[in-house]
VEXKE-241001 format. One record per atom (N, C-alpha, C, O): atom name; x, z, y. Coordinates in nm, 2 decimals. Each point is the difference from the previous one (the first is absolute). Layout:
<rs>
<atom=CA; east=X; up=Z; north=Y>
...
</rs>
This chain:
<rs>
<atom=N; east=0.08; up=0.01; north=-0.11>
<atom=CA; east=-0.09; up=0.00; north=0.11>
<atom=C; east=0.10; up=-0.01; north=0.13>
<atom=O; east=0.10; up=0.07; north=0.02>
<atom=N; east=-0.14; up=-0.15; north=0.06>
<atom=CA; east=0.09; up=-0.02; north=0.13>
<atom=C; east=-0.06; up=0.10; north=0.11>
<atom=O; east=-0.12; up=0.03; north=0.01>
<atom=N; east=0.22; up=0.02; north=0.07>
<atom=CA; east=-0.06; up=0.08; north=0.10>
<atom=C; east=-0.06; up=-0.09; north=0.12>
<atom=O; east=0.06; up=-0.09; north=0.05>
<atom=N; east=-0.19; up=0.12; north=-0.02>
<atom=CA; east=-0.06; up=-0.09; north=0.12>
<atom=C; east=0.07; up=0.05; north=0.12>
<atom=O; east=0.02; up=0.11; north=0.03>
<atom=N; east=0.00; up=-0.22; north=0.05>
<atom=CA; east=0.05; up=0.01; north=0.14>
<atom=C; east=-0.11; up=0.07; north=0.08>
<atom=O; east=-0.12; up=-0.04; north=-0.01>
<atom=N; east=0.15; up=0.14; north=0.10>
<atom=CA; east=-0.10; up=0.08; north=0.08>
<atom=C; east=0.00; up=-0.05; north=0.15>
<atom=O; east=0.09; up=-0.01; north=0.07>
<atom=N; east=-0.23; up=-0.01; north=-0.04>
<atom=CA; east=-0.01; up=-0.04; north=0.14>
<atom=C; east=-0.10; up=0.10; north=0.07>
<atom=O; east=-0.10; up=0.03; north=-0.05>
<atom=N; east=0.14; up=0.01; north=0.17>
<atom=CA; east=-0.10; up=0.07; north=0.07>
<atom=C; east=-0.05; up=-0.07; north=0.12>
<atom=O; east=0.07; up=-0.05; north=0.09>
<atom=N; east=-0.22; up=0.05; north=-0.10>
<atom=CA; east=-0.05; up=-0.08; north=0.11>
<atom=C; east=-0.08; up=0.08; north=0.10>
<atom=O; east=-0.09; up=0.08; north=-0.05>
<atom=N; east=0.11; up=-0.08; north=0.18>
<atom=CA; east=-0.06; up=0.08; north=0.10>
<atom=C; east=-0.07; up=-0.09; north=0.08>
<atom=O; east=0.06; up=-0.07; north=0.07>
<atom=N; east=-0.20; up=0.07; north=-0.08>
<atom=CA; east=-0.09; up=-0.10; north=0.06>
<atom=C; east=-0.13; up=0.07; north=0.02>
<atom=O; east=-0.06; up=0.06; north=-0.10>
<atom=N; east=0.00; up=-0.05; north=0.23>
<atom=CA; east=-0.13; up=0.07; north=0.01>
<atom=C; east=-0.12; up=-0.08; north=-0.02>
<atom=O; east=-0.11; up=0.05; north=0.00>
<atom=N; east=0.12; up=-0.19; north=-0.02>
<atom=CA; east=-0.11; up=-0.05; north=-0.04>
<atom=C; east=-0.03; up=-0.03; north=-0.14>
<atom=O; east=0.08; up=-0.06; north=-0.07>
<atom=N; east=-0.18; up=0.11; north=0.02>
<atom=CA; east=-0.03; up=0.03; north=-0.15>
<atom=C; east=-0.01; up=-0.14; north=-0.06>
<atom=O; east=0.05; up=-0.02; north=-0.11>
<atom=N; east=-0.10; up=-0.09; north=0.17>
<atom=CA; east=-0.01; up=-0.13; north=-0.06>
<atom=C; east=0.14; up=-0.06; north=-0.01>
<atom=O; east=0.03; up=-0.07; north=-0.10>
<atom=N; east=0.06; up=0.09; north=0.20>
<atom=CA; east=0.13; up=-0.06; north=-0.02>
<atom=C; east=0.09; up=0.09; north=-0.09>
<atom=O; east=0.09; up=-0.06; north=-0.06>
<atom=N; east=-0.12; up=0.19; north=0.05>
<atom=CA; east=0.07; up=0.08; north=-0.10>
<atom=C; east=-0.03; up=-0.06; north=-0.14>
<atom=O; east=0.08; up=-0.03; north=-0.09>
<atom=N; east=-0.21; up=0.01; north=0.07>
<atom=CA; east=-0.04; up=-0.05; north=-0.14>
<atom=C; east=0.06; up=-0.12; north=-0.03>
<atom=O; east=0.05; up=-0.01; north=-0.11>
<atom=N; east=-0.06; up=-0.09; north=0.21>
<atom=CA; east=0.05; up=-0.13; north=-0.02>
<atom=C; east=0.15; up=0.02; north=-0.04>
<atom=O; east=0.04; up=-0.05; north=-0.11>
<atom=N; east=0.04; up=0.11; north=0.19>
<atom=CA; east=0.15; up=0.00; north=-0.03>
<atom=C; east=0.02; up=0.09; north=-0.12>
<atom=O; east=0.11; up=-0.02; north=-0.06>
<atom=N; east=-0.18; up=0.12; north=0.03>
<atom=CA; east=0.03; up=0.07; north=-0.13>
<atom=C; east=-0.03; up=-0.09; north=-0.12>
<atom=O; east=0.08; up=0.00; north=-0.09>
<atom=N; east=-0.20; up=-0.08; north=0.08>
<atom=CA; east=-0.02; up=-0.09; north=-0.10>
<atom=C; east=0.11; up=-0.10; north=-0.02>
<atom=O; east=0.03; up=-0.03; north=-0.11>
<atom=N; east=0.03; up=-0.03; north=0.23>
<atom=CA; east=0.09; up=-0.11; north=-0.02>
<atom=C; east=0.12; up=0.06; north=-0.06>
<atom=O; east=0.06; up=-0.06; north=-0.09>
<atom=N; east=-0.01; up=0.19; north=0.15>
<atom=CA; east=0.12; up=0.06; north=-0.07>
<atom=C; east=-0.01; up=0.04; north=-0.14>
<atom=O; east=0.09; up=-0.02; north=-0.09>
<atom=N; east=-0.21; up=0.09; north=0.07>
<atom=CA; east=-0.02; up=0.04; north=-0.15>
<atom=C; east=0.00; up=-0.11; north=-0.09>
<atom=O; east=0.05; up=0.00; north=-0.10>
<atom=N; east=-0.12; up=-0.11; north=0.14>
<atom=CA; east=0.00; up=-0.12; north=-0.10>
<atom=C; east=0.14; up=-0.05; north=0.00>
<atom=O; east=0.03; up=-0.06; north=-0.11>
<atom=N; east=0.05; up=0.07; north=0.19>
<atom=CA; east=0.15; up=-0.03; north=-0.01>
<atom=C; east=0.08; up=0.09; north=-0.07>
<atom=O; east=0.12; up=-0.02; north=-0.02>
<atom=N; east=-0.17; up=0.13; north=-0.03>
<atom=CA; east=0.07; up=0.11; north=-0.09>
<atom=C; east=0.06; up=0.11; north=0.09>
<atom=O; east=0.09; up=0.07; north=-0.05>
<atom=N; east=-0.14; up=-0.05; north=0.16>
<atom=CA; east=0.05; up=0.11; north=0.09>
<atom=C; east=-0.09; up=0.12; north=-0.01>
<atom=O; east=-0.13; up=-0.01; north=-0.01>
<atom=N; east=0.19; up=0.13; north=0.01>
<atom=CA; east=-0.07; up=0.13; north=0.01>
<atom=C; east=-0.01; up=0.03; north=0.16>
<atom=O; east=0.10; up=0.01; north=0.07>
<atom=N; east=-0.23; up=-0.01; north=-0.02>
<atom=CA; east=-0.03; up=0.01; north=0.14>
<atom=C; east=-0.08; up=0.14; north=0.02>
<atom=O; east=-0.10; up=0.04; north=-0.06>
<atom=N; east=0.17; up=0.03; north=0.16>
<atom=CA; east=-0.05; up=0.13; north=0.05>
<atom=C; east=-0.06; up=-0.06; north=0.15>
<atom=O; east=0.07; up=-0.07; north=0.07>
<atom=N; east=-0.20; up=0.11; north=-0.04>
<atom=CA; east=-0.06; up=-0.02; north=0.13>
<atom=C; east=-0.02; up=0.11; north=0.07>
<atom=O; east=-0.06; up=0.10; north=-0.04>
<atom=N; east=0.11; up=-0.11; north=0.17>
<atom=CA; east=-0.04; up=0.12; north=0.10>
<atom=C; east=-0.08; up=-0.09; north=0.12>
<atom=O; east=0.03; up=-0.11; north=0.03>
<atom=N; east=-0.13; up=0.19; north=0.01>
<atom=CA; east=-0.07; up=-0.07; north=0.11>
<atom=C; east=0.05; up=0.04; north=0.15>
<atom=O; east=-0.05; up=-0.05; north=0.10>
<atom=N; east=0.15; up=0.14; north=-0.10>
<atom=CA; east=0.06; up=0.03; north=0.13>
<atom=C; east=0.14; up=0.04; north=-0.03>
<atom=O; east=0.06; up=0.00; north=-0.11>
<atom=N; east=0.00; up=0.03; north=0.21>
<atom=CA; east=0.16; up=0.02; north=-0.01>
<atom=C; east=0.03; up=0.14; north=-0.03>
<atom=O; east=0.12; up=0.03; north=-0.02>
<atom=N; east=-0.22; up=0.08; north=0.03>
<atom=CA; east=0.03; up=0.13; north=-0.02>
<atom=C; east=0.09; up=0.03; north=-0.11>
<atom=O; east=0.11; up=0.06; north=0.03>
<atom=N; east=-0.14; up=-0.09; north=-0.15>
<atom=CA; east=0.09; up=0.02; north=-0.12>
<atom=C; east=0.14; up=-0.04; north=0.01>
<atom=O; east=0.09; up=0.08; north=-0.04>
<atom=N; east=-0.06; up=-0.21; north=0.10>
<atom=CA; east=0.12; up=-0.04; north=0.03>
<atom=C; east=0.08; up=0.07; north=0.09>
<atom=O; east=0.12; up=0.02; north=0.00>
<atom=N; east=-0.20; up=0.02; north=0.10>
<atom=CA; east=0.07; up=0.09; north=0.13>
<atom=C; east=0.05; up=0.14; north=-0.07>
<atom=O; east=0.11; up=0.04; north=0.02>
<atom=N; east=-0.20; up=0.01; north=-0.10>
<atom=CA; east=0.03; up=0.13; north=-0.06>
<atom=C; east=0.08; up=0.00; north=-0.12>
<atom=O; east=0.05; up=0.11; north=-0.05>
<atom=N; east=-0.02; up=-0.24; north=-0.01>
<atom=CA; east=0.08; up=0.00; north=-0.12>
<atom=C; east=-0.06; up=0.02; north=-0.11>
<atom=O; east=0.06; up=0.03; north=-0.11>
<atom=N; east=-0.20; up=-0.03; north=0.10>
<atom=CA; east=-0.07; up=0.02; north=-0.12>
<atom=C; east=-0.02; up=-0.12; north=-0.08>
<atom=O; east=-0.12; up=-0.04; north=-0.02>
<atom=N; east=0.23; up=-0.01; north=-0.04>
<atom=CA; east=-0.01; up=-0.12; north=-0.10>
<atom=C; east=0.12; up=0.00; north=-0.07>
<atom=O; east=0.11; up=0.05; north=0.04>
<atom=N; east=-0.13; up=-0.13; north=-0.16>
<atom=CA; east=0.11; up=-0.03; north=-0.08>
<atom=C; east=0.07; up=-0.12; north=0.06>
<atom=O; east=-0.07; up=-0.09; north=0.05>
<atom=N; east=0.21; up=0.08; north=-0.05>
<atom=CA; east=0.06; up=-0.11; north=0.07>
<atom=C; east=-0.03; up=-0.15; north=-0.08>
<atom=O; east=0.05; up=-0.02; north=-0.11>
<atom=N; east=-0.11; up=-0.06; north=0.18>
<atom=CA; east=-0.02; up=-0.12; north=-0.07>
<atom=C; east=0.12; up=-0.11; north=0.00>
<atom=O; east=0.11; up=0.03; north=0.04>
<atom=N; east=-0.13; up=-0.14; north=-0.09>
<atom=CA; east=0.08; up=-0.11; north=0.01>
<atom=C; east=-0.02; up=-0.09; north=0.12>
<atom=O; east=0.08; up=-0.07; north=0.05>
<atom=N; east=-0.22; up=0.08; north=0.01>
<atom=CA; east=-0.02; up=-0.06; north=0.12>
<atom=C; east=-0.11; up=0.08; north=0.07>
<atom=O; east=-0.08; up=0.07; north=-0.06>
<atom=N; east=0.07; up=-0.09; north=0.21>
<atom=CA; east=-0.09; up=0.05; north=0.07>
<atom=C; east=-0.07; up=-0.12; north=0.07>
<atom=O; east=0.06; up=-0.10; north=0.05>
<atom=N; east=-0.20; up=0.10; north=-0.06>
<atom=CA; east=-0.05; up=-0.10; north=0.09>
<atom=C; east=-0.10; up=0.09; north=0.11>
<atom=O; east=-0.09; up=0.08; north=-0.03>
<atom=N; east=0.13; up=-0.10; north=0.15>
<atom=CA; east=-0.07; up=0.06; north=0.10>
<atom=C; east=-0.08; up=-0.08; north=0.11>
<atom=O; east=0.05; up=-0.10; north=0.05>
<atom=N; east=-0.19; up=0.14; north=-0.03>
<atom=CA; east=-0.06; up=-0.07; north=0.10>
<atom=C; east=0.04; up=0.05; north=0.13>
<atom=O; east=0.03; up=0.12; north=0.02>
<atom=N; east=-0.01; up=-0.21; north=0.08>
<atom=CA; east=0.04; up=0.03; north=0.14>
<atom=C; east=-0.09; up=0.11; north=0.05>
<atom=O; east=0.04; up=0.10; north=0.05>
<atom=N; east=-0.19; up=-0.14; north=-0.07>
<atom=CA; east=-0.09; up=0.09; north=0.09>
<atom=C; east=-0.05; up=0.10; north=-0.11>
<atom=O; east=-0.09; up=-0.03; north=-0.08>
<atom=N; east=0.13; up=0.13; north=0.08>
<atom=CA; east=-0.05; up=0.12; north=-0.09>
<atom=C; east=-0.08; up=0.10; north=0.10>
<atom=O; east=0.03; up=0.00; north=0.12>
<atom=N; east=-0.13; up=0.07; north=-0.18>
<atom=CA; east=-0.04; up=0.11; north=0.07>
<atom=C; east=0.09; up=0.11; north=0.01>
<atom=O; east=0.06; up=0.05; north=-0.10>
<atom=N; east=-0.06; up=0.00; north=0.21>
<atom=CA; east=0.09; up=0.12; north=0.03>
<atom=C; east=0.14; up=-0.01; north=0.03>
<atom=O; east=0.05; up=0.06; north=0.09>
<atom=N; east=0.02; up=-0.14; north=-0.17>
<atom=CA; east=0.15; up=-0.01; north=0.03>
<atom=C; east=0.02; up=-0.17; north=-0.02>
<atom=O; east=-0.06; up=-0.06; north=-0.09>
<atom=N; east=0.14; up=0.02; north=0.18>
<atom=CA; east=0.03; up=-0.15; north=0.00>
<atom=C; east=0.09; up=-0.03; north=-0.13>
<atom=O; east=0.08; up=0.08; north=-0.04>
<atom=N; east=-0.10; up=-0.21; north=-0.02>
<atom=CA; east=0.07; up=-0.04; north=-0.12>
<atom=C; east=0.15; up=-0.02; north=0.05>
<atom=O; east=0.10; up=0.02; north=-0.08>
<atom=N; east=-0.07; up=-0.06; north=0.21>
<atom=CA; east=0.14; up=-0.02; north=0.03>
<atom=C; east=0.06; up=0.13; north=0.00>
<atom=O; east=0.12; up=0.01; north=-0.03>
<atom=N; east=-0.19; up=0.11; north=0.08>
<atom=CA; east=0.07; up=0.11; north=0.01>
<atom=C; east=0.04; up=0.05; north=-0.14>
<atom=O; east=0.11; up=0.05; north=-0.02>
<atom=N; east=-0.21; up=-0.06; north=-0.08>
<atom=CA; east=0.03; up=0.03; north=-0.14>
<atom=C; east=0.10; up=-0.07; north=-0.06>
<atom=O; east=0.09; up=0.05; north=-0.08>
<atom=N; east=-0.09; up=-0.17; north=0.12>
<atom=CA; east=0.12; up=-0.09; north=-0.06>
<atom=C; east=0.14; up=0.06; north=0.06>
<atom=O; east=0.09; up=0.03; north=-0.08>
<atom=N; east=-0.08; up=-0.01; north=0.20>
<atom=CA; east=0.12; up=0.07; north=0.06>
<atom=C; east=0.03; up=0.12; north=-0.07>
<atom=O; east=0.12; up=0.02; north=-0.04>
<atom=N; east=-0.21; up=0.07; north=0.02>
<atom=CA; east=0.02; up=0.13; north=-0.09>
<atom=C; east=0.06; up=-0.02; north=-0.12>
<atom=O; east=0.10; up=0.06; north=-0.04>
<atom=N; east=-0.17; up=-0.15; north=-0.04>
<atom=CA; east=0.03; up=-0.03; north=-0.13>
<atom=C; east=0.15; up=-0.05; north=-0.01>
<atom=O; east=0.08; up=0.05; north=-0.09>
<atom=N; east=-0.04; up=-0.14; north=0.18>
<atom=CA; east=0.14; up=-0.05; north=0.01>
<atom=C; east=0.10; up=0.10; north=0.04>
<atom=O; east=0.12; up=0.00; north=-0.03>
<atom=N; east=-0.17; up=0.10; north=0.10>
<atom=CA; east=0.09; up=0.11; north=0.06>
<atom=C; east=0.04; up=0.10; north=-0.11>
<atom=O; east=0.10; up=0.07; north=0.02>
<atom=N; east=-0.18; up=-0.07; north=-0.13>
<atom=CA; east=0.03; up=0.11; north=-0.10>
<atom=C; east=0.10; up=-0.06; north=-0.10>
<atom=O; east=-0.02; up=-0.12; north=-0.05>
<atom=N; east=0.12; up=0.19; north=0.01>
<atom=CA; east=0.11; up=-0.03; north=-0.09>
<atom=C; east=-0.05; up=-0.06; north=-0.14>
<atom=O; east=0.05; up=-0.09; north=-0.05>
<atom=N; east=-0.16; up=0.16; north=-0.01>
<atom=CA; east=-0.05; up=-0.03; north=-0.13>
<atom=C; east=-0.10; up=-0.11; north=0.02>
<atom=O; east=-0.05; up=-0.04; north=-0.11>
<atom=N; east=0.01; up=-0.01; north=0.21>
<atom=CA; east=-0.09; up=-0.12; north=0.00>
<atom=C; east=0.05; up=-0.12; north=0.10>
<atom=O; east=-0.07; up=-0.09; north=0.02>
<atom=N; east=0.19; up=0.11; north=0.04>
<atom=CA; east=0.05; up=-0.09; north=0.10>
<atom=C; east=0.02; up=-0.14; north=-0.06>
<atom=O; east=0.00; up=-0.10; north=0.07>
<atom=N; east=0.02; up=0.09; north=-0.21>
<atom=CA; east=0.03; up=-0.13; north=-0.06>
<atom=C; east=-0.12; up=-0.07; north=-0.06>
<atom=O; east=0.00; up=-0.12; north=-0.04>
<atom=N; east=-0.11; up=0.20; north=0.04>
<atom=CA; east=-0.13; up=-0.05; north=-0.06>
<atom=C; east=-0.06; up=-0.11; north=0.09>
<atom=O; east=-0.03; up=0.02; north=0.11>
<atom=N; east=0.01; up=-0.14; north=-0.16>
<atom=CA; east=-0.05; up=-0.10; north=0.08>
<atom=C; east=-0.15; up=0.03; north=0.05>
<atom=O; east=-0.08; up=0.07; north=-0.06>
<atom=N; east=0.06; up=-0.12; north=0.19>
<atom=CA; east=-0.12; up=0.02; north=0.06>
<atom=C; east=-0.06; up=-0.14; north=0.05>
<atom=O; east=0.07; up=-0.08; north=0.06>
<atom=N; east=-0.19; up=0.07; north=-0.09>
<atom=CA; east=-0.07; up=-0.13; north=0.06>
<atom=C; east=-0.12; up=0.05; north=0.11>
<atom=O; east=-0.09; up=0.07; north=-0.04>
<atom=N; east=0.10; up=-0.10; north=0.14>
<atom=CA; east=-0.11; up=0.03; north=0.11>
<atom=C; east=-0.10; up=-0.11; north=0.00>
<atom=O; east=0.03; up=-0.12; north=0.00>
<atom=N; east=-0.15; up=0.15; north=0.00>
<atom=CA; east=-0.11; up=-0.10; north=0.00>
<atom=C; east=-0.08; up=0.02; north=0.13>
<atom=O; east=-0.03; up=0.11; north=0.04>
<atom=N; east=-0.02; up=-0.21; north=0.01>
<atom=CA; east=-0.07; up=0.00; north=0.13>
<atom=C; east=-0.07; up=-0.13; north=0.02>
<atom=O; east=0.05; up=-0.10; north=-0.05>
<atom=N; east=-0.17; up=0.11; north=0.12>
<atom=CA; east=-0.07; up=-0.12; north=0.03>
<atom=C; east=0.06; up=-0.08; north=0.13>
<atom=O; east=-0.02; up=-0.11; north=0.02>
<atom=N; east=0.11; up=0.20; north=0.05>
<atom=CA; east=0.08; up=-0.06; north=0.12>
<atom=C; east=0.13; up=-0.03; north=-0.01>
<atom=O; east=0.08; up=0.08; north=-0.02>
<atom=N; east=-0.05; up=-0.22; north=0.02>
<atom=CA; east=0.12; up=-0.04; north=-0.02>
<atom=C; east=0.10; up=0.04; north=0.10>
<atom=O; east=0.12; up=-0.03; north=-0.02>
<atom=N; east=-0.15; up=0.10; north=0.16>
<atom=CA; east=0.08; up=0.04; north=0.08>
<atom=C; east=0.07; up=0.13; north=-0.05>
<atom=O; east=0.10; up=0.04; north=0.06>
<atom=N; east=-0.16; up=0.02; north=-0.17>
<atom=CA; east=0.06; up=0.13; north=-0.05>
<atom=C; east=0.13; up=-0.02; north=-0.07>
<atom=O; east=0.07; up=0.10; north=0.00>
<atom=N; east=-0.03; up=-0.22; north=-0.05>
<atom=CA; east=0.11; up=-0.03; north=-0.07>
<atom=C; east=0.12; up=0.06; north=0.06>
<atom=O; east=0.06; up=0.09; north=-0.06>
<atom=N; east=-0.02; up=-0.13; north=0.17>
<atom=CA; east=0.12; up=0.04; north=0.06>
<atom=C; east=0.02; up=0.15; north=0.00>
<atom=O; east=0.11; up=0.06; north=-0.03>
<atom=N; east=-0.22; up=0.02; north=0.08>
<atom=CA; east=0.00; up=0.15; north=-0.01>
<atom=C; east=0.01; up=0.04; north=-0.16>
<atom=O; east=0.07; up=0.10; north=-0.02>
<atom=N; east=-0.12; up=-0.16; north=-0.07>
<atom=CA; east=0.01; up=0.03; north=-0.14>
<atom=C; east=0.14; up=0.02; north=-0.04>
<atom=O; east=0.04; up=0.10; north=-0.06>
<atom=N; east=0.02; up=-0.21; north=0.09>
<atom=CA; east=0.14; up=-0.02; north=-0.05>
<atom=C; east=0.08; up=0.11; north=0.08>
<atom=O; east=0.08; up=0.08; north=-0.06>
<atom=N; east=-0.10; up=-0.07; north=0.18>
<atom=CA; east=0.08; up=0.11; north=0.09>
<atom=C; east=-0.02; up=0.14; north=-0.05>
<atom=O; east=0.09; up=0.09; north=0.01>
<atom=N; east=-0.21; up=-0.07; north=-0.08>
<atom=CA; east=-0.04; up=0.13; north=-0.07>
<atom=C; east=0.08; up=0.03; north=-0.14>
<atom=O; east=0.01; up=0.10; north=-0.05>
<atom=N; east=0.04; up=-0.22; north=0.01>
<atom=CA; east=0.08; up=-0.01; north=-0.12>
<atom=C; east=-0.07; up=-0.06; north=-0.12>
<atom=O; east=0.04; up=0.02; north=-0.11>
<atom=N; east=-0.15; up=-0.09; north=0.14>
<atom=CA; east=-0.07; up=-0.06; north=-0.12>
<atom=C; east=0.09; up=-0.13; north=-0.06>
<atom=O; east=0.07; up=-0.07; north=0.07>
<atom=N; east=-0.09; up=0.06; north=-0.20>
<atom=CA; east=0.09; up=-0.11; north=-0.05>
<atom=C; east=-0.08; up=-0.13; north=0.01>
<atom=O; east=0.06; up=-0.11; north=0.01>
<atom=N; east=-0.20; up=0.12; north=0.00>
<atom=CA; east=-0.08; up=-0.11; north=0.01>
<atom=C; east=-0.12; up=0.02; north=0.09>
<atom=O; east=-0.04; up=0.12; north=0.03>
<atom=N; east=-0.02; up=-0.24; north=0.00>
<atom=CA; east=-0.12; up=0.02; north=0.09>
<atom=C; east=-0.10; up=-0.10; north=-0.06>
<atom=O; east=0.04; up=-0.11; north=-0.04>
<atom=N; east=-0.17; up=0.14; north=0.01>
<atom=CA; east=-0.10; up=-0.08; north=-0.05>
<atom=C; east=-0.12; up=0.00; north=0.07>
<atom=O; east=-0.06; up=0.11; north=0.02>
<atom=N; east=0.01; up=-0.23; north=0.04>
<atom=CA; east=-0.10; up=-0.01; north=0.09>
<atom=C; east=-0.13; up=-0.02; north=-0.07>
<atom=O; east=-0.01; up=-0.09; north=-0.09>
<atom=N; east=-0.11; up=0.18; north=0.12>
<atom=CA; east=-0.13; up=-0.03; north=-0.07>
<atom=C; east=-0.06; up=-0.09; north=0.08>
<atom=O; east=0.02; up=-0.01; north=0.12>
<atom=N; east=-0.11; up=-0.07; north=-0.18>
<atom=CA; east=-0.02; up=-0.01; north=-0.15>
<atom=C; east=0.12; up=-0.06; north=-0.06>
<atom=O; east=0.06; up=-0.08; north=0.07>
<atom=N; east=-0.03; up=0.11; north=-0.19>
<atom=CA; east=0.10; up=-0.06; north=-0.08>
<atom=C; east=-0.04; up=-0.05; north=-0.14>
<atom=O; east=-0.10; up=0.05; north=-0.05>
<atom=N; east=0.17; up=-0.14; north=0.00>
<atom=CA; east=-0.04; up=-0.05; north=-0.13>
<atom=C; east=0.07; up=0.10; north=-0.11>
<atom=O; east=0.09; up=0.08; north=0.02>
<atom=N; east=-0.15; up=-0.09; north=-0.13>
<atom=CA; east=0.02; up=0.09; north=-0.13>
<atom=C; east=0.16; up=-0.04; north=-0.03>
<atom=O; east=0.09; up=0.08; north=-0.03>
<atom=N; east=-0.07; up=-0.21; north=0.03>
<atom=CA; east=0.14; up=-0.05; north=-0.04>
<atom=C; east=0.11; up=0.05; north=0.11>
<atom=O; east=0.12; up=0.04; north=-0.03>
<atom=N; east=-0.16; up=-0.05; north=0.14>
<atom=CA; east=0.08; up=0.03; north=0.12>
<atom=C; east=0.05; up=0.16; north=-0.02>
<atom=O; east=0.12; up=0.03; north=0.01>
<atom=N; east=-0.22; up=0.04; north=-0.03>
<atom=CA; east=0.03; up=0.15; north=-0.02>
<atom=C; east=0.09; up=0.02; north=-0.12>
<atom=O; east=0.10; up=0.07; north=0.01>
<atom=N; east=-0.14; up=-0.12; north=-0.13>
<atom=CA; east=0.08; up=0.02; north=-0.11>
<atom=C; east=0.15; up=-0.04; north=0.00>
<atom=O; east=0.08; up=0.07; north=-0.05>
<atom=N; east=-0.07; up=-0.20; north=0.11>
<atom=CA; east=0.14; up=-0.03; north=0.03>
<atom=C; east=0.08; up=0.07; north=0.07>
<atom=O; east=0.12; up=0.01; north=-0.02>
<atom=N; east=-0.17; up=0.06; north=0.13>
<atom=CA; east=0.07; up=0.09; north=0.09>
<atom=C; east=0.03; up=0.14; north=-0.09>
<atom=O; east=0.11; up=0.05; north=0.00>
<atom=N; east=-0.22; up=-0.01; north=-0.07>
<atom=CA; east=0.02; up=0.12; north=-0.07>
<atom=C; east=0.11; up=-0.01; north=-0.11>
<atom=O; east=0.09; up=0.08; north=-0.01>
<atom=N; east=-0.11; up=-0.19; north=-0.07>
<atom=CA; east=0.11; up=-0.04; north=-0.10>
<atom=C; east=0.12; up=-0.01; north=0.05>
<atom=O; east=0.10; up=0.04; north=-0.06>
<atom=N; east=-0.08; up=-0.10; north=0.17>
<atom=CA; east=0.13; up=-0.02; north=0.09>
<atom=C; east=0.07; up=0.13; north=0.02>
<atom=O; east=0.13; up=0.02; north=-0.01>
<atom=N; east=-0.21; up=0.07; north=0.05>
<atom=CA; east=0.05; up=0.13; north=0.05>
<atom=C; east=0.03; up=0.10; north=-0.11>
<atom=O; east=0.08; up=0.09; north=0.01>
<atom=N; east=-0.16; up=-0.10; north=-0.12>
<atom=CA; east=0.03; up=0.10; north=-0.12>
<atom=C; east=0.08; up=-0.08; north=-0.11>
<atom=O; east=-0.06; up=-0.08; north=-0.07>
<atom=N; east=0.17; up=0.12; north=0.06>
<atom=CA; east=0.09; up=-0.07; north=-0.11>
<atom=C; east=0.02; up=0.08; north=-0.10>
<atom=O; east=0.07; up=-0.03; north=-0.09>
</rs>
């Protein structure tokens, strides 16, 4: 039995949560979903192989969460994808330490290629 690669998805829109979870699970990934950034800020999670963060989270900004994750020694090397409906977020996402930016709406294949490329 192989170890499934773990992805943490932080997205406050339940329909988008479900869609991304189904895409990733069908590709063989184990997915943990958070609807806001609280658990990530508090460190209440098992370190995954990849984080997917929505820019617009309730309570805390996805870019702030990204910066926080990248500032911690135990998670600094874990790849992060920032997702947003606004393409203007991309430069700020990279400045916050994101490894990739994905504009919503995106195609299933586009997301899987990005995820597969970041998780080796």
